ChimeraX commands (.cxc) that place a marker at each C-alpha (Angstrom):
marker #1 position 4.68,11.30,9.64 radius 0.5
marker #1 position 3.33,7.93,11.16 radius 0.5
marker #1 position 1.64,5.44,8.95 radius 0.5
marker #1 position -1.66,4.09,10.13 radius 0.5
marker #1 position -1.49,0.71,12.27 radius 0.5
marker #1 position -3.52,-1.22,9.74 radius 0.5
marker #1 position -1.27,-0.18,6.41 radius 0.5
marker #1 position 1.84,-1.65,8.68 radius 0.5
marker #1 position -0.03,-4.65,9.91 radius 0.5
marker #1 position 0.04,-6.74,6.62 radius 0.5
marker #1 position 3.64,-5.78,5.34 radius 0.5
marker #1 position 4.99,-6.99,8.96 radius 0.5
marker #1 position 2.85,-10.27,8.89 radius 0.5
marker #1 position 4.52,-10.77,5.49 radius 0.5
marker #1 position 7.95,-10.22,7.02 radius 0.5
marker #1 position 7.01,-12.54,9.76 radius 0.5
marker #1 position 5.81,-15.44,7.34 radius 0.5
marker #1 position 9.10,-14.71,5.04 radius 0.5
marker #1 position 11.36,-15.64,8.05 radius 0.5
marker #1 position 8.80,-18.54,9.11 radius 0.5
marker #1 position 8.76,-17.38,12.80 radius 0.5
marker #1 position 12.72,-18.15,12.92 radius 0.5
marker #1 position 15.53,-15.61,13.78 radius 0.5
marker #1 position 13.86,-12.41,14.65 radius 0.5
marker #1 position 10.94,-11.20,16.59 radius 0.5
marker #1 position 7.56,-9.57,15.78 radius 0.5
marker #1 position 8.70,-6.21,16.78 radius 0.5
marker #1 position 11.64,-6.24,14.68 radius 0.5
marker #1 position 9.10,-7.15,11.68 radius 0.5
marker #1 position 6.74,-4.17,12.99 radius 0.5
marker #1 position 9.81,-1.82,12.96 radius 0.5
marker #1 position 11.11,-2.78,9.42 radius 0.5
marker #1 position 7.38,-2.86,8.02 radius 0.5
marker #1 position 6.94,0.42,9.39 radius 0.5
marker #1 position 10.05,2.00,7.81 radius 0.5
marker #1 position 9.31,0.61,4.58 radius 0.5
marker #1 position 5.74,1.81,4.69 radius 0.5
marker #1 position 6.88,5.44,5.74 radius 0.5
marker #1 position 9.85,5.56,3.03 radius 0.5
marker #1 position 6.81,4.72,0.21 radius 0.5
marker #1 position 4.82,7.54,1.76 radius 0.5
marker #1 position 7.59,9.86,1.62 radius 0.5
marker #1 position 8.26,9.07,-2.00 radius 0.5
marker #1 position 4.62,9.52,-2.75 radius 0.5
marker #1 position 4.64,12.65,-1.01 radius 0.5
marker #1 position 7.59,14.00,-2.88 radius 0.5
marker #1 position 6.13,13.13,-6.38 radius 0.5
marker #1 position 3.12,14.79,-5.78 radius 0.5
marker #1 position 4.94,18.05,-4.55 radius 0.5
marker #1 position 7.13,17.82,-7.91 radius 0.5
marker #1 position 4.02,17.10,-10.05 radius 0.5
marker #1 position 2.35,20.30,-8.51 radius 0.5
marker #1 position 5.51,22.55,-8.83 radius 0.5
marker #1 position 5.46,21.37,-12.64 radius 0.5
marker #1 position 1.94,22.10,-12.92 radius 0.5
marker #1 position 2.30,25.57,-11.46 radius 0.5
marker #1 position 5.37,26.29,-13.64 radius 0.5
marker #1 position 3.35,25.24,-16.66 radius 0.5
marker #1 position 0.70,27.51,-15.81 radius 0.5
marker #1 position 3.02,30.32,-15.79 radius 0.5
marker #1 position 4.18,29.73,-19.32 radius 0.5
marker #1 position 2.61,32.35,-21.59 radius 0.5
marker #1 position 0.28,30.58,-24.57 radius 0.5
marker #1 position 2.51,32.34,-27.06 radius 0.5
marker #1 position 5.56,30.43,-25.94 radius 0.5
marker #1 position 5.33,27.93,-28.39 radius 0.5
marker #1 position 7.66,24.98,-28.40 radius 0.5
marker #1 position 9.00,25.91,-25.29 radius 0.5
marker #1 position 5.49,24.98,-24.04 radius 0.5
marker #1 position 5.34,21.85,-25.80 radius 0.5
marker #1 position 8.56,20.69,-24.30 radius 0.5
marker #1 position 7.62,21.19,-20.78 radius 0.5
marker #1 position 4.16,19.55,-21.17 radius 0.5
marker #1 position 6.32,16.38,-22.15 radius 0.5
marker #1 position 7.40,16.29,-18.50 radius 0.5
marker #1 position 3.84,16.14,-17.24 radius 0.5
marker #1 position 3.26,12.59,-18.17 radius 0.5
marker link #1:1,2 radius 0.2
marker link #1:2,3 radius 0.2
marker link #1:3,4 radius 0.2
marker link #1:4,5 radius 0.2
marker link #1:5,6 radius 0.2
marker link #1:6,7 radius 0.2
marker link #1:7,8 radius 0.2
marker link #1:8,9 radius 0.2
marker link #1:9,10 radius 0.2
marker link #1:10,11 radius 0.2
marker link #1:11,12 radius 0.2
marker link #1:12,13 radius 0.2
marker link #1:13,14 radius 0.2
marker link #1:14,15 radius 0.2
marker link #1:15,16 radius 0.2
marker link #1:16,17 radius 0.2
marker link #1:17,18 radius 0.2
marker link #1:18,19 radius 0.2
marker link #1:19,20 radius 0.2
marker link #1:20,21 radius 0.2
marker link #1:21,22 radius 0.2
marker link #1:22,23 radius 0.2
marker link #1:23,24 radius 0.2
marker link #1:24,25 radius 0.2
marker link #1:25,26 radius 0.2
marker link #1:26,27 radius 0.2
marker link #1:27,28 radius 0.2
marker link #1:28,29 radius 0.2
marker link #1:29,30 radius 0.2
marker link #1:30,31 radius 0.2
marker link #1:31,32 radius 0.2
marker link #1:32,33 radius 0.2
marker link #1:33,34 radius 0.2
marker link #1:34,35 radius 0.2
marker link #1:35,36 radius 0.2
marker link #1:36,37 radius 0.2
marker link #1:37,38 radius 0.2
marker link #1:38,39 radius 0.2
marker link #1:39,40 radius 0.2
marker link #1:40,41 radius 0.2
marker link #1:41,42 radius 0.2
marker link #1:42,43 radius 0.2
marker link #1:43,44 radius 0.2
marker link #1:44,45 radius 0.2
marker link #1:45,46 radius 0.2
marker link #1:46,47 radius 0.2
marker link #1:47,48 radius 0.2
marker link #1:48,49 radius 0.2
marker link #1:49,50 radius 0.2
marker link #1:50,51 radius 0.2
marker link #1:51,52 radius 0.2
marker link #1:52,53 radius 0.2
marker link #1:53,54 radius 0.2
marker link #1:54,55 radius 0.2
marker link #1:55,56 radius 0.2
marker link #1:56,57 radius 0.2
marker link #1:57,58 radius 0.2
marker link #1:58,59 radius 0.2
marker link #1:59,60 radius 0.2
marker link #1:60,61 radius 0.2
marker link #1:61,62 radius 0.2
marker link #1:62,63 radius 0.2
marker link #1:63,64 radius 0.2
marker link #1:64,65 radius 0.2
marker link #1:65,66 radius 0.2
marker link #1:66,67 radius 0.2
marker link #1:67,68 radius 0.2
marker link #1:68,69 radius 0.2
marker link #1:69,70 radius 0.2
marker link #1:70,71 radius 0.2
marker link #1:71,72 radius 0.2
marker link #1:72,73 radius 0.2
marker link #1:73,74 radius 0.2
marker link #1:74,75 radius 0.2
marker link #1:75,76 radius 0.2
marker link #1:76,77 radius 0.2
view
């Protein structure tokens, strides 16, 4: 999964500003920013998949399940 050029550009520039142009290179800034953006995207996808799985599981619980259904709904916040 590759992040969009425009999404990486701002954090790469922020990294450049942090180091004040010293010790490092724009390429290192870019690669570091790309890795951070991809990590955030992977985390979002994982959370989304988990929420979808919980929603599917919740829909499988019979209405007459009572308190068990209420407890599971607490995880869906």
